[in-house]
py3Dmol code that shows the C-alpha trace and the ligand (Angstrom):
import py3Dmol

protein = """\
ATOM      1  CA  UNK A   1      77.582  11.244  69.545  1.00  0.00           C
ATOM      2  CA  UNK A   2      77.240   9.372  72.819  1.00  0.00           C
ATOM      3  CA  UNK A   3      79.714   6.663  73.806  1.00  0.00           C
ATOM      4  CA  UNK A   4      77.900   3.411  74.594  1.00  0.00           C
ATOM      5  CA  UNK A   5      80.203   0.924  76.303  1.00  0.00           C
ATOM      6  CA  UNK A   6      79.498  -2.738  76.989  1.00  0.00           C
ATOM      7  CA  UNK A   7      81.374  -3.960  80.072  1.00  0.00           C
ATOM      8  CA  UNK A   8      82.208  -7.634  80.543  1.00  0.00           C
ATOM      9  CA  UNK A   9      83.419  -9.086  83.874  1.00  0.00           C
ATOM     10  CA  UNK A  10      84.418 -12.736  84.345  1.00  0.00           C
ATOM     11  CA  UNK A  11      87.409 -12.680  86.665  1.00  0.00           C
ATOM     12  CA  UNK A  12      86.129 -15.039  89.373  1.00  0.00           C
ATOM     13  CA  UNK A  13      82.720 -16.558  90.008  1.00  0.00           C
ATOM     14  CA  UNK A  14      80.370 -13.824  88.746  1.00  0.00           C
ATOM     15  CA  UNK A  15      79.487 -13.517  85.053  1.00  0.00           C
ATOM     16  CA  UNK A  16      78.437  -9.949  84.471  1.00  0.00           C
ATOM     17  CA  UNK A  17      77.661  -7.567  81.603  1.00  0.00           C
ATOM     18  CA  UNK A  18      76.668  -3.912  81.800  1.00  0.00           C
ATOM     19  CA  UNK A  19      75.940  -1.034  79.433  1.00  0.00           C
ATOM     20  CA  UNK A  20      76.833   2.582  80.145  1.00  0.00           C
ATOM     21  CA  UNK A  21      76.111   5.616  77.986  1.00  0.00           C
ATOM     22  CA  UNK A  22      78.462   8.571  78.541  1.00  0.00           C
ATOM     23  CA  UNK A  23      78.991   7.337  82.115  1.00  0.00           C
ATOM     24  CA  UNK A  24      75.317   6.706  82.854  1.00  0.00           C
ATOM     25  CA  UNK A  25      74.331   3.141  83.744  1.00  0.00           C
ATOM     26  CA  UNK A  26      71.687   1.600  81.476  1.00  0.00           C
ATOM     27  CA  UNK A  27      71.947  -1.974  82.694  1.00  0.00           C
ATOM     28  CA  UNK A  28      74.035  -4.239  84.939  1.00  0.00           C
ATOM     29  CA  UNK A  29      73.323  -8.003  84.844  1.00  0.00           C
ATOM     30  CA  UNK A  30      75.105 -10.390  87.201  1.00  0.00           C
ATOM     31  CA  UNK A  31      74.873 -14.183  87.211  1.00  0.00           C
ATOM     32  CA  UNK A  32      76.408 -15.360  90.482  1.00  0.00           C
ATOM     33  CA  UNK A  33      77.582 -18.951  90.347  1.00  0.00           C
ATOM     34  CA  UNK A  34      76.045 -21.145  93.045  1.00  0.00           C
ATOM     35  CA  UNK A  35      77.980 -24.253  92.021  1.00  0.00           C
ATOM     36  CA  UNK A  36      80.883 -23.486  94.461  1.00  0.00           C
ATOM     37  CA  UNK A  37      78.870 -23.372  97.681  1.00  0.00           C
ATOM     38  CA  UNK A  38      79.375 -27.050  98.531  1.00  0.00           C
ATOM     39  CA  UNK A  39      83.167 -26.803  98.100  1.00  0.00           C
ATOM     40  CA  UNK A  40      83.904 -24.014 100.597  1.00  0.00           C
ATOM     41  CA  UNK A  41      85.568 -21.876  97.911  1.00  0.00           C
ATOM     42  CA  UNK A  42      85.636 -21.152  94.173  1.00  0.00           C
ATOM     43  CA  UNK A  43      86.559 -24.193  92.025  1.00  0.00           C
ATOM     44  CA  UNK A  44      88.360 -22.680  88.973  1.00  0.00           C
ATOM     45  CA  UNK A  45      87.340 -25.397  86.477  1.00  0.00           C
ATOM     46  CA  UNK A  46      83.675 -25.143  87.471  1.00  0.00           C
ATOM     47  CA  UNK A  47      83.849 -21.361  87.336  1.00  0.00           C
ATOM     48  CA  UNK A  48      85.104 -21.396  83.723  1.00  0.00           C
ATOM     49  CA  UNK A  49      82.363 -23.801  82.652  1.00  0.00           C
ATOM     50  CA  UNK A  50      79.664 -21.706  84.303  1.00  0.00           C
ATOM     51  CA  UNK A  51      81.008 -18.514  82.623  1.00  0.00           C
ATOM     52  CA  UNK A  52      80.845 -20.304  79.281  1.00  0.00           C
ATOM     53  CA  UNK A  53      77.195 -21.151  79.875  1.00  0.00           C
ATOM     54  CA  UNK A  54      76.275 -17.726  81.265  1.00  0.00           C
ATOM     55  CA  UNK A  55      78.105 -15.287  79.037  1.00  0.00           C
ATOM     56  CA  UNK A  56      75.742 -15.248  76.022  1.00  0.00           C
ATOM     57  CA  UNK A  57      72.463 -14.924  78.006  1.00  0.00           C
ATOM     58  CA  UNK A  58      74.013 -12.347  80.390  1.00  0.00           C
ATOM     59  CA  UNK A  59      75.231 -10.117  77.550  1.00  0.00           C
ATOM     60  CA  UNK A  60      71.895 -10.458  75.721  1.00  0.00           C
ATOM     61  CA  UNK A  61      70.007  -9.447  78.850  1.00  0.00           C
ATOM     62  CA  UNK A  62      72.283  -6.471  79.428  1.00  0.00           C
ATOM     63  CA  UNK A  63      71.628  -5.190  75.905  1.00  0.00           C
ATOM     64  CA  UNK A  64      67.915  -5.816  76.182  1.00  0.00           C
ATOM     65  CA  UNK A  65      67.584  -4.091  79.575  1.00  0.00           C
ATOM     66  CA  UNK A  66      69.571  -1.130  78.212  1.00  0.00           C
ATOM     67  CA  UNK A  67      67.122  -0.976  75.313  1.00  0.00           C
ATOM     68  CA  UNK A  68      69.838  -1.064  72.678  1.00  0.00           C
ATOM     69  CA  UNK A  69      71.063  -3.315  69.848  1.00  0.00           C
ATOM     70  CA  UNK A  70      74.609  -4.673  69.697  1.00  0.00           C
ATOM     71  CA  UNK A  71      75.108  -2.463  66.630  1.00  0.00           C
ATOM     72  CA  UNK A  72      74.599   0.653  68.844  1.00  0.00           C
ATOM     73  CA  UNK A  73      77.748  -0.122  70.880  1.00  0.00           C
ATOM     74  CA  UNK A  74      80.783   2.142  70.612  1.00  0.00           C
ATOM     75  CA  UNK A  75      83.327  -0.147  72.374  1.00  0.00           C
ATOM     76  CA  UNK A  76      83.667  -3.209  74.562  1.00  0.00           C
ATOM     77  CA  UNK A  77      85.447  -3.049  77.909  1.00  0.00           C
ATOM     78  CA  UNK A  78      86.555  -6.339  79.461  1.00  0.00           C
ATOM     79  CA  UNK A  79      88.471  -7.514  82.532  1.00  0.00           C
ATOM     80  CA  UNK A  80      91.941  -8.642  81.483  1.00  0.00           C
ATOM     81  CA  UNK A  81      93.002  -9.579  85.022  1.00  0.00           C
ATOM     82  CA  UNK A  82      93.783 -10.208  87.791  1.00  0.00           C
ATOM     83  CA  UNK A  83      91.697 -13.308  88.414  1.00  0.00           C
ATOM     84  CA  UNK A  84      91.314 -16.954  87.509  1.00  0.00           C
ATOM     85  CA  UNK A  85      92.826 -17.523  84.102  1.00  0.00           C
ATOM     86  CA  UNK A  86      90.188 -19.927  82.829  1.00  0.00           C
ATOM     87  CA  UNK A  87      87.439 -17.518  83.894  1.00  0.00           C
ATOM     88  CA  UNK A  88      89.164 -14.492  82.357  1.00  0.00           C
ATOM     89  CA  UNK A  89      89.608 -16.371  79.085  1.00  0.00           C
ATOM     90  CA  UNK A  90      85.834 -16.650  78.654  1.00  0.00           C
ATOM     91  CA  UNK A  91      85.220 -12.928  78.999  1.00  0.00           C
ATOM     92  CA  UNK A  92      88.289 -11.966  76.976  1.00  0.00           C
ATOM     93  CA  UNK A  93      87.495 -14.343  74.122  1.00  0.00           C
ATOM     94  CA  UNK A  94      83.901 -13.195  74.040  1.00  0.00           C
ATOM     95  CA  UNK A  95      85.000  -9.527  73.907  1.00  0.00           C
ATOM     96  CA  UNK A  96      87.347 -10.326  71.005  1.00  0.00           C
ATOM     97  CA  UNK A  97      84.677 -12.154  69.034  1.00  0.00           C
ATOM     98  CA  UNK A  98      82.117  -9.377  69.533  1.00  0.00           C
ATOM     99  CA  UNK A  99      84.667  -6.692  68.710  1.00  0.00           C
ATOM    100  CA  UNK A 100      85.535  -8.445  65.467  1.00  0.00           C
ATOM    101  CA  UNK A 101      81.960  -9.111  64.449  1.00  0.00           C
ATOM    102  CA  UNK A 102      80.764  -5.567  65.186  1.00  0.00           C
ATOM    103  CA  UNK A 103      84.011  -3.936  63.990  1.00  0.00           C
ATOM    104  CA  UNK A 104      84.303  -1.802  67.120  1.00  0.00           C
ATOM    105  CA  UNK A 105      87.308  -1.381  69.446  1.00  0.00           C
ATOM    106  CA  UNK A 106      87.838  -3.150  72.719  1.00  0.00           C
ATOM    107  CA  UNK A 107      89.541  -1.783  75.830  1.00  0.00           C
ATOM    108  CA  UNK A 108      91.096  -3.894  78.551  1.00  0.00           C
ATOM    109  CA  UNK A 109      90.510  -3.051  82.191  1.00  0.00           C
ATOM    110  CA  UNK A 110      92.366  -4.039  85.340  1.00  0.00           C
ATOM    111  CA  UNK A 111      89.664  -5.438  87.608  1.00  0.00           C
ATOM    112  CA  UNK A 112      91.016  -3.453  90.581  1.00  0.00           C
ATOM    113  CA  UNK A 113      90.605  -0.196  88.664  1.00  0.00           C
ATOM    114  CA  UNK A 114      86.950  -1.049  88.378  1.00  0.00           C
ATOM    115  CA  UNK A 115      86.657  -1.203  92.187  1.00  0.00           C
ATOM    116  CA  UNK A 116      88.630   2.069  92.509  1.00  0.00           C
ATOM    117  CA  UNK A 117      86.356   3.901  90.051  1.00  0.00           C
ATOM    118  CA  UNK A 118      83.029   2.373  91.152  1.00  0.00           C
ATOM    119  CA  UNK A 119      81.903   5.714  92.641  1.00  0.00           C
ATOM    120  CA  UNK A 120      81.817   7.223  89.133  1.00  0.00           C
ATOM    121  CA  UNK A 121      78.987   4.989  87.937  1.00  0.00           C
ATOM    122  CA  UNK A 122      76.098   7.398  87.361  1.00  0.00           C
ATOM    123  CA  UNK A 123      72.552   6.095  87.758  1.00  0.00           C
ATOM    124  CA  UNK A 124      69.606   7.871  86.150  1.00  0.00           C
ATOM    125  CA  UNK A 125      67.428   7.738  89.276  1.00  0.00           C
ATOM    126  CA  UNK A 126      70.123   8.655  91.854  1.00  0.00           C
ATOM    127  CA  UNK A 127      71.904  11.900  92.747  1.00  0.00           C
ATOM    128  CA  UNK A 128      75.449  12.217  91.378  1.00  0.00           C
ATOM    129  CA  UNK A 129      78.115  12.340  94.096  1.00  0.00           C
ATOM    130  CA  UNK A 130      81.674  11.706  92.995  1.00  0.00           C
ATOM    131  CA  UNK A 131      85.028  12.116  94.752  1.00  0.00           C
ATOM    132  CA  UNK A 132      87.323  14.819  93.482  1.00  0.00           C
ATOM    133  CA  UNK A 133      90.959  14.119  92.649  1.00  0.00           C
ATOM    134  CA  UNK A 134      93.202  13.331  94.380  1.00  0.00           C
ATOM    135  CA  UNK A 135      91.406  10.866  96.633  1.00  0.00           C
ATOM    136  CA  UNK A 136      92.403   7.870  98.686  1.00  0.00           C
ATOM    137  CA  UNK A 137      90.812   4.487  98.017  1.00  0.00           C
ATOM    138  CA  UNK A 138      90.929   1.735 100.605  1.00  0.00           C
ATOM    139  CA  UNK A 139      90.844  -1.249  98.277  1.00  0.00           C
ATOM    140  CA  UNK A 140      89.811  -4.332 100.218  1.00  0.00           C
ATOM    141  CA  UNK A 141      88.868  -7.650  98.654  1.00  0.00           C
ATOM    142  CA  UNK A 142      89.621 -11.362  98.747  1.00  0.00           C
ATOM    143  CA  UNK A 143      92.914 -10.806  96.954  1.00  0.00           C
ATOM    144  CA  UNK A 144      93.920  -7.259  97.926  1.00  0.00           C
ATOM    145  CA  UNK A 145      94.340  -4.822 100.764  1.00  0.00           C
ATOM    146  CA  UNK A 146      95.762  -1.552  99.536  1.00  0.00           C
ATOM    147  CA  UNK A 147      95.637   2.157 100.079  1.00  0.00           C
ATOM    148  CA  UNK A 148      95.719   3.806  96.659  1.00  0.00           C
ATOM    149  CA  UNK A 149      96.164   7.485  95.939  1.00  0.00           C
ATOM    150  CA  UNK A 150      94.047   8.278  92.888  1.00  0.00           C
ATOM    151  CA  UNK A 151      95.197  11.494  91.163  1.00  0.00           C
ATOM    152  CA  UNK A 152      93.103  11.031  88.044  1.00  0.00           C
ATOM    153  CA  UNK A 153      90.878   8.361  86.454  1.00  0.00           C
ATOM    154  CA  UNK A 154      93.974   6.542  85.195  1.00  0.00           C
ATOM    155  CA  UNK A 155      96.647   7.852  87.603  1.00  0.00           C
ATOM    156  CA  UNK A 156      97.325   5.711  90.670  1.00  0.00           C
ATOM    157  CA  UNK A 157      99.984   5.352  93.338  1.00  0.00           C
ATOM    158  CA  UNK A 158      99.891   2.447  95.781  1.00  0.00           C
ATOM    159  CA  UNK A 159     100.760   3.996  99.144  1.00  0.00           C
ATOM    160  CA  UNK A 160     100.514   0.776 101.134  1.00  0.00           C
ATOM    161  CA  UNK A 161      99.538  -2.854 100.690  1.00  0.00           C
ATOM    162  CA  UNK A 162      99.422  -6.162 102.484  1.00  0.00           C
ATOM    163  CA  UNK A 163     102.702  -8.047 102.855  1.00  0.00           C
ATOM    164  CA  UNK A 164     100.889 -11.381 103.228  1.00  0.00           C
ATOM    165  CA  UNK A 165      97.159 -12.212 103.301  1.00  0.00           C
ATOM    166  CA  UNK A 166      94.403  -9.907 102.071  1.00  0.00           C
ATOM    167  CA  UNK A 167      91.754  -8.829 104.579  1.00  0.00           C
ATOM    168  CA  UNK A 168      89.042 -10.755 102.689  1.00  0.00           C
ATOM    169  CA  UNK A 169      91.199 -13.866 102.989  1.00  0.00           C
ATOM    170  CA  UNK A 170      91.379 -13.317 106.754  1.00  0.00           C
ATOM    171  CA  UNK A 171      87.556 -13.157 106.870  1.00  0.00           C
ATOM    172  CA  UNK A 172      87.226 -16.239 104.696  1.00  0.00           C
ATOM    173  CA  UNK A 173      89.926 -18.401 106.325  1.00  0.00           C
ATOM    174  CA  UNK A 174      88.852 -17.561 109.868  1.00  0.00           C
ATOM    175  CA  UNK A 175      85.218 -18.227 109.048  1.00  0.00           C
ATOM    176  CA  UNK A 176      86.159 -21.642 107.732  1.00  0.00           C
ATOM    177  CA  UNK A 177      88.286 -22.292 110.834  1.00  0.00           C
ATOM    178  CA  UNK A 178      85.290 -21.453 113.060  1.00  0.00           C
ATOM    179  CA  UNK A 179      83.027 -23.670 110.929  1.00  0.00           C
ATOM    180  CA  UNK A 180      80.883 -20.727 109.856  1.00  0.00           C
ATOM    181  CA  UNK A 181      81.006 -21.318 106.066  1.00  0.00           C
ATOM    182  CA  UNK A 182      82.066 -19.568 102.872  1.00  0.00           C
ATOM    183  CA  UNK A 183      82.355 -16.748 101.920  1.00  0.00           C
ATOM    184  CA  UNK A 184      83.284 -15.723 105.423  1.00  0.00           C
ATOM    185  CA  UNK A 185      82.901 -11.954 105.192  1.00  0.00           C
ATOM    186  CA  UNK A 186      79.102 -11.808 104.924  1.00  0.00           C
ATOM    187  CA  UNK A 187      78.618 -14.485 107.646  1.00  0.00           C
ATOM    188  CA  UNK A 188      80.974 -12.778 110.122  1.00  0.00           C
ATOM    189  CA  UNK A 189      79.452  -9.378 109.314  1.00  0.00           C
ATOM    190  CA  UNK A 190      75.954 -10.738 110.085  1.00  0.00           C
ATOM    191  CA  UNK A 191      76.904 -12.465 113.342  1.00  0.00           C
ATOM    192  CA  UNK A 192      79.010  -9.496 114.463  1.00  0.00           C
ATOM    193  CA  UNK A 193      75.882  -7.293 114.420  1.00  0.00           C
ATOM    194  CA  UNK A 194      74.566  -8.976 117.580  1.00  0.00           C
ATOM    195  CA  UNK A 195      77.915  -9.455 119.327  1.00  0.00           C
ATOM    196  CA  UNK A 196      80.103  -7.455 121.731  1.00  0.00           C
ATOM    197  CA  UNK A 197      83.123  -6.101 119.811  1.00  0.00           C
ATOM    198  CA  UNK A 198      85.061  -5.400 123.019  1.00  0.00           C
ATOM    199  CA  UNK A 199      84.704  -8.804 124.646  1.00  0.00           C
ATOM    200  CA  UNK A 200      87.794 -10.511 123.168  1.00  0.00           C
ATOM    201  CA  UNK A 201      91.126  -9.089 122.101  1.00  0.00           C
ATOM    202  CA  UNK A 202      93.299 -10.264 119.213  1.00  0.00           C
ATOM    203  CA  UNK A 203      96.875  -9.251 118.502  1.00  0.00           C
ATOM    204  CA  UNK A 204      97.349  -6.422 116.022  1.00  0.00           C
ATOM    205  CA  UNK A 205     100.458  -6.402 113.799  1.00  0.00           C
ATOM    206  CA  UNK A 206     103.131  -3.703 113.917  1.00  0.00           C
ATOM    207  CA  UNK A 207     103.998  -3.191 110.304  1.00  0.00           C
ATOM    208  CA  UNK A 208     106.018  -0.153 109.196  1.00  0.00           C
ATOM    209  CA  UNK A 209     104.857   2.522 106.759  1.00  0.00           C
ATOM    210  CA  UNK A 210     101.366   2.164 105.299  1.00  0.00           C
ATOM    211  CA  UNK A 211     101.539  -1.577 104.726  1.00  0.00           C
ATOM    212  CA  UNK A 212      99.255  -4.240 106.155  1.00  0.00           C
ATOM    213  CA  UNK A 213      99.582  -7.765 107.470  1.00  0.00           C
ATOM    214  CA  UNK A 214      96.666 -10.114 108.178  1.00  0.00           C
ATOM    215  CA  UNK A 215      98.330 -13.468 108.659  1.00  0.00           C
ATOM    216  CA  UNK A 216      99.069 -12.940 112.387  1.00  0.00           C
ATOM    217  CA  UNK A 217      95.476 -12.317 113.397  1.00  0.00           C
ATOM    218  CA  UNK A 218      94.506 -15.591 111.789  1.00  0.00           C
ATOM    219  CA  UNK A 219      96.947 -17.467 114.018  1.00  0.00           C
ATOM    220  CA  UNK A 220      95.867 -15.435 117.020  1.00  0.00           C
ATOM    221  CA  UNK A 221      92.247 -16.475 116.463  1.00  0.00           C
ATOM    222  CA  UNK A 222      93.209 -20.098 115.787  1.00  0.00           C
ATOM    223  CA  UNK A 223      95.104 -20.454 119.135  1.00  0.00           C
ATOM    224  CA  UNK A 224      92.392 -18.561 121.002  1.00  0.00           C
ATOM    225  CA  UNK A 225      89.585 -20.827 119.727  1.00  0.00           C
ATOM    226  CA  UNK A 226      91.673 -23.971 120.253  1.00  0.00           C
ATOM    227  CA  UNK A 227      92.468 -23.054 123.905  1.00  0.00           C
ATOM    228  CA  UNK A 228      88.880 -22.096 124.696  1.00  0.00           C
ATOM    229  CA  UNK A 229      87.504 -25.314 123.172  1.00  0.00           C
ATOM    230  CA  UNK A 230      89.739 -27.322 125.504  1.00  0.00           C
ATOM    231  CA  UNK A 231      87.970 -25.702 128.465  1.00  0.00           C
ATOM    232  CA  UNK A 232      84.468 -25.796 126.980  1.00  0.00           C
ATOM    233  CA  UNK A 233      83.598 -27.806 123.843  1.00  0.00           C
ATOM    234  CA  UNK A 234      80.534 -25.564 123.311  1.00  0.00           C
ATOM    235  CA  UNK A 235      82.546 -22.327 123.522  1.00  0.00           C
ATOM    236  CA  UNK A 236      82.241 -21.539 119.825  1.00  0.00           C
ATOM    237  CA  UNK A 237      78.500 -22.093 119.658  1.00  0.00           C
ATOM    238  CA  UNK A 238      77.853 -20.060 122.815  1.00  0.00           C
ATOM    239  CA  UNK A 239      80.104 -17.146 121.862  1.00  0.00           C
ATOM    240  CA  UNK A 240      80.192 -16.928 118.092  1.00  0.00           C
ATOM    241  CA  UNK A 241      78.532 -13.493 117.894  1.00  0.00           C
ATOM    242  CA  UNK A 242      81.030 -11.970 120.330  1.00  0.00           C
ATOM    243  CA  UNK A 243      83.992 -13.681 118.667  1.00  0.00           C
ATOM    244  CA  UNK A 244      82.892 -12.399 115.232  1.00  0.00           C
ATOM    245  CA  UNK A 245      82.256  -8.882 116.542  1.00  0.00           C
ATOM    246  CA  UNK A 246      85.639  -8.734 118.322  1.00  0.00           C
ATOM    247  CA  UNK A 247      87.497 -10.257 115.358  1.00  0.00           C
ATOM    248  CA  UNK A 248      85.818  -7.929 112.862  1.00  0.00           C
ATOM    249  CA  UNK A 249      86.553  -4.908 115.060  1.00  0.00           C
ATOM    250  CA  UNK A 250      90.240  -5.837 115.135  1.00  0.00           C
ATOM    251  CA  UNK A 251      90.359  -6.115 111.329  1.00  0.00           C
ATOM    252  CA  UNK A 252      88.612  -2.745 110.966  1.00  0.00           C
ATOM    253  CA  UNK A 253      90.988  -1.141 113.492  1.00  0.00           C
ATOM    254  CA  UNK A 254      93.956  -2.389 111.496  1.00  0.00           C
ATOM    255  CA  UNK A 255      92.519  -1.066 108.223  1.00  0.00           C
ATOM    256  CA  UNK A 256      91.519   2.294 109.697  1.00  0.00           C
ATOM    257  CA  UNK A 257      94.802   2.993 111.538  1.00  0.00           C
ATOM    258  CA  UNK A 258      96.700   3.018 108.242  1.00  0.00           C
ATOM    259  CA  UNK A 259      93.995   4.865 106.319  1.00  0.00           C
ATOM    260  CA  UNK A 260      94.019   7.652 108.953  1.00  0.00           C
ATOM    261  CA  UNK A 261      97.832   7.730 108.770  1.00  0.00           C
ATOM    262  CA  UNK A 262      97.681   7.935 104.949  1.00  0.00           C
ATOM    263  CA  UNK A 263      95.209  10.822 105.111  1.00  0.00           C
ATOM    264  CA  UNK A 264      97.413  12.688 107.576  1.00  0.00           C
ATOM    265  CA  UNK A 265     100.573  12.093 105.535  1.00  0.00           C
ATOM    266  CA  UNK A 266      99.063  13.182 102.224  1.00  0.00           C
ATOM    267  CA  UNK A 267      96.632  15.781 103.519  1.00  0.00           C
ATOM    268  CA  UNK A 268      93.932  14.127 101.377  1.00  0.00           C
ATOM    269  CA  UNK A 269      90.428  14.069 102.846  1.00  0.00           C
ATOM    270  CA  UNK A 270      88.509  12.644  99.945  1.00  0.00           C
ATOM    271  CA  UNK A 271      88.113   9.013 101.008  1.00  0.00           C
ATOM    272  CA  UNK A 272      86.556   6.076  99.155  1.00  0.00           C
ATOM    273  CA  UNK A 273      86.479   2.314  99.621  1.00  0.00           C
ATOM    274  CA  UNK A 274      86.124  -0.483  97.105  1.00  0.00           C
ATOM    275  CA  UNK A 275      86.258  -4.268  96.708  1.00  0.00           C
ATOM    276  CA  UNK A 276      84.198  -7.069  98.239  1.00  0.00           C
ATOM    277  CA  UNK A 277      85.084  -6.223 101.853  1.00  0.00           C
ATOM    278  CA  UNK A 278      83.750  -2.696 101.332  1.00  0.00           C
ATOM    279  CA  UNK A 279      80.316  -4.307 101.749  1.00  0.00           C
ATOM    280  CA  UNK A 280      81.133  -4.862 105.420  1.00  0.00           C
ATOM    281  CA  UNK A 281      78.654  -2.914 107.527  1.00  0.00           C
ATOM    282  CA  UNK A 282      81.118  -2.399 110.395  1.00  0.00           C
ATOM    283  CA  UNK A 283      83.741  -0.948 108.067  1.00  0.00           C
ATOM    284  CA  UNK A 284      81.223   1.310 106.338  1.00  0.00           C
ATOM    285  CA  UNK A 285      79.937   2.662 109.660  1.00  0.00           C
ATOM    286  CA  UNK A 286      83.453   3.234 110.885  1.00  0.00           C
ATOM    287  CA  UNK A 287      84.528   5.109 107.762  1.00  0.00           C
ATOM    288  CA  UNK A 288      81.474   7.379 108.069  1.00  0.00           C
ATOM    289  CA  UNK A 289      82.158   7.953 111.782  1.00  0.00           C
ATOM    290  CA  UNK A 290      85.869   8.719 111.252  1.00  0.00           C
ATOM    291  CA  UNK A 291      84.895  10.934 108.307  1.00  0.00           C
ATOM    292  CA  UNK A 292      82.620  13.045 110.483  1.00  0.00           C
ATOM    293  CA  UNK A 293      85.285  13.308 113.180  1.00  0.00           C
ATOM    294  CA  UNK A 294      88.136  14.158 110.821  1.00  0.00           C
ATOM    295  CA  UNK A 295      86.371  16.323 108.245  1.00  0.00           C
ATOM    296  CA  UNK A 296      86.676  13.772 105.450  1.00  0.00           C
ATOM    297  CA  UNK A 297      84.344  13.576 102.505  1.00  0.00           C
ATOM    298  CA  UNK A 298      83.537   9.865 102.342  1.00  0.00           C
ATOM    299  CA  UNK A 299      82.157   7.987  99.342  1.00  0.00           C
ATOM    300  CA  UNK A 300      80.882   4.450  99.813  1.00  0.00           C
ATOM    301  CA  UNK A 301      79.891   2.473  96.708  1.00  0.00           C
ATOM    302  CA  UNK A 302      76.393   0.997  96.688  1.00  0.00           C
ATOM    303  CA  UNK A 303      76.333  -2.642  97.859  1.00  0.00           C
ATOM    304  CA  UNK A 304      75.668  -3.894  94.332  1.00  0.00           C
ATOM    305  CA  UNK A 305      78.910  -2.269  93.168  1.00  0.00           C
ATOM    306  CA  UNK A 306      81.095  -3.644  95.990  1.00  0.00           C
ATOM    307  CA  UNK A 307      81.188  -7.204  94.694  1.00  0.00           C
ATOM    308  CA  UNK A 308      82.222  -8.127  91.187  1.00  0.00           C
ATOM    309  CA  UNK A 309      80.109  -6.408  88.556  1.00  0.00           C
ATOM    310  CA  UNK A 310      80.515  -5.270  84.947  1.00  0.00           C
ATOM    311  CA  UNK A 311      79.239  -1.698  85.590  1.00  0.00           C
ATOM    312  CA  UNK A 312      82.564  -0.819  87.194  1.00  0.00           C
ATOM    313  CA  UNK A 313      84.433  -2.406  84.268  1.00  0.00           C
ATOM    314  CA  UNK A 314      82.371  -0.416  81.793  1.00  0.00           C
ATOM    315  CA  UNK A 315      83.021   2.867  83.600  1.00  0.00           C
ATOM    316  CA  UNK A 316      86.763   2.188  83.891  1.00  0.00           C
ATOM    317  CA  UNK A 317      86.783   1.092  80.261  1.00  0.00           C
ATOM    318  CA  UNK A 318      85.112   4.344  79.260  1.00  0.00           C
ATOM    319  CA  UNK A 319      87.886   6.355  80.911  1.00  0.00           C
ATOM    320  CA  UNK A 320      90.462   4.296  78.974  1.00  0.00           C
ATOM    321  CA  UNK A 321      88.464   4.772  75.801  1.00  0.00           C
ATOM    322  CA  UNK A 322      88.323   8.551  76.326  1.00  0.00           C
ATOM    323  CA  UNK A 323      92.117   8.507  76.814  1.00  0.00           C
ATOM    324  CA  UNK A 324      92.396   7.013  73.347  1.00  0.00           C
ATOM    325  CA  UNK A 325      93.426   3.530  74.435  1.00  0.00           C
ATOM    326  CA  UNK A 326      92.535   0.580  72.230  1.00  0.00           C
ATOM    327  CA  UNK A 327      93.428  -3.042  72.916  1.00  0.00           C
ATOM    328  CA  UNK A 328      94.731  -5.261  70.108  1.00  0.00           C
ATOM    329  CA  UNK A 329      93.052  -8.566  69.333  1.00  0.00           C
ATOM    330  CA  UNK A 330      96.129 -10.627  70.223  1.00  0.00           C
ATOM    331  CA  UNK A 331      95.888  -9.641  73.905  1.00  0.00           C
ATOM    332  CA  UNK A 332      95.874 -12.487  76.449  1.00  0.00           C
ATOM    333  CA  UNK A 333      94.295 -12.422  79.897  1.00  0.00           C
ATOM    334  CA  UNK A 334      96.611 -12.540  82.914  1.00  0.00           C
ATOM    335  CA  UNK A 335      95.968 -13.963  86.376  1.00  0.00           C
ATOM    336  CA  UNK A 336      98.218 -11.339  87.999  1.00  0.00           C
ATOM    337  CA  UNK A 337      98.619  -7.692  87.056  1.00  0.00           C
ATOM    338  CA  UNK A 338     101.479  -5.900  88.729  1.00  0.00           C
ATOM    339  CA  UNK A 339     100.427  -2.355  87.868  1.00  0.00           C
ATOM    340  CA  UNK A 340      97.220  -0.542  87.169  1.00  0.00           C
TER     341      UNK A 340
END
"""
ligand_1 = """\
26
KG4
O 86.086 -8.166 95.445
P 85.585 -9.532 95.705
O 84.150 -9.854 95.344
O 86.442 -10.610 94.977
C 87.801 -10.518 94.873
O 88.500 -10.883 95.809
O 88.188 -10.056 93.767
O 85.811 -9.832 97.249
C 85.477 -11.042 97.841
C 85.787 -10.921 99.301
C 85.633 -12.227 100.054
O 86.780 -12.400 100.825
C 84.400 -12.000 100.942
O 84.441 -12.705 102.154
C 84.477 -10.510 101.170
O 84.884 -9.984 99.935
N 83.197 -9.948 101.612
C 83.027 -9.385 102.800
C 81.659 -9.006 102.882
N 81.071 -9.348 101.701
C 82.037 -9.903 100.920
N 83.891 -9.190 103.804
C 83.406 -8.611 104.923
N 82.102 -8.246 105.089
C 81.216 -8.412 104.106
N 79.947 -8.043 104.257
"""
view = py3Dmol.view(width=600, height=400)
view.addModel(protein, "pdb")
view.setStyle({"model": 0}, {"cartoon": {"style": "trace"}})
view.addModel(ligand_1, "xyz")
view.setStyle({"model": 1}, {"stick": {}})
view.zoomTo()
view.show()
């Protein structure tokens, strides 16, 4: 009999539900919360309230689009963490209630695992192309910058990670500093497309091993903009495309230097990326280009699976389910999760 898994994601500001059947995606519904736009960042209290309003219609739509009844479900996969506690509580509590009422098991998922396994979501109308194990995943989001060695669906080693800010944070904070808005990544990505990436130079960190640091480049950009504005108050407006292109190129260089090093050290040439920043067009082009040069097989998740979505939670949950894992009803969500 087929396994039909309902995925529920509510870790930040997207309420999402998805249905997969033996790994094939039947539906993926995402309600993105617009309420935070005016605040320049996610407001946790508002996020929880919006999840509470969205969760029932989003799950109903996911079931309807999948063409199934709740009684057809085999198990419920939900994000336990990391994320905003109030937001996670909505998804977790909903999963518990549904699990009890349908008398089916639930399986908890680490949100980051979802990003790492996003390339395994199979879509009926698309060719199947999945990385083979072991592969390296460059996991880049608003809260993480890691290189993870993935030896099996549930077998991970973190080879390197940021010692301070995440790369998405660097995009967001620097965008705010330049008055370009929130979230910064998509805005900088768009402006960078018409800018000169070699016009300005920002300091790159020298961090040992495979670890990252993104706090220095923030300061470097801050001083640069401040000094230039003293000379010309219109500097930002006149040069924002070039600044964004040069800044983005520096971030991509930093990410790629360590990814190349990790591939050389491990001999692994199966390369994937995941997390919100994996939507960045410059990073995607660069991974493809390096891949061609270095004989890597590269796997980039579709845009809709780069940001938060329940399809990736459902697929990760399915792997846990297949491994025999079941989550007890007294589980509590956690804002931080040390291990996968
Ligand atoms: O994975 P995600 O949706 O949320 C978590 O952090 O869990 O990632 C959000 C991050 C934000 O920092 C946002 O600026 C960044 O992903 N982002 C991008 C792009 N789209 C989203 N960064 C660079 N380029 C993009 N196109």
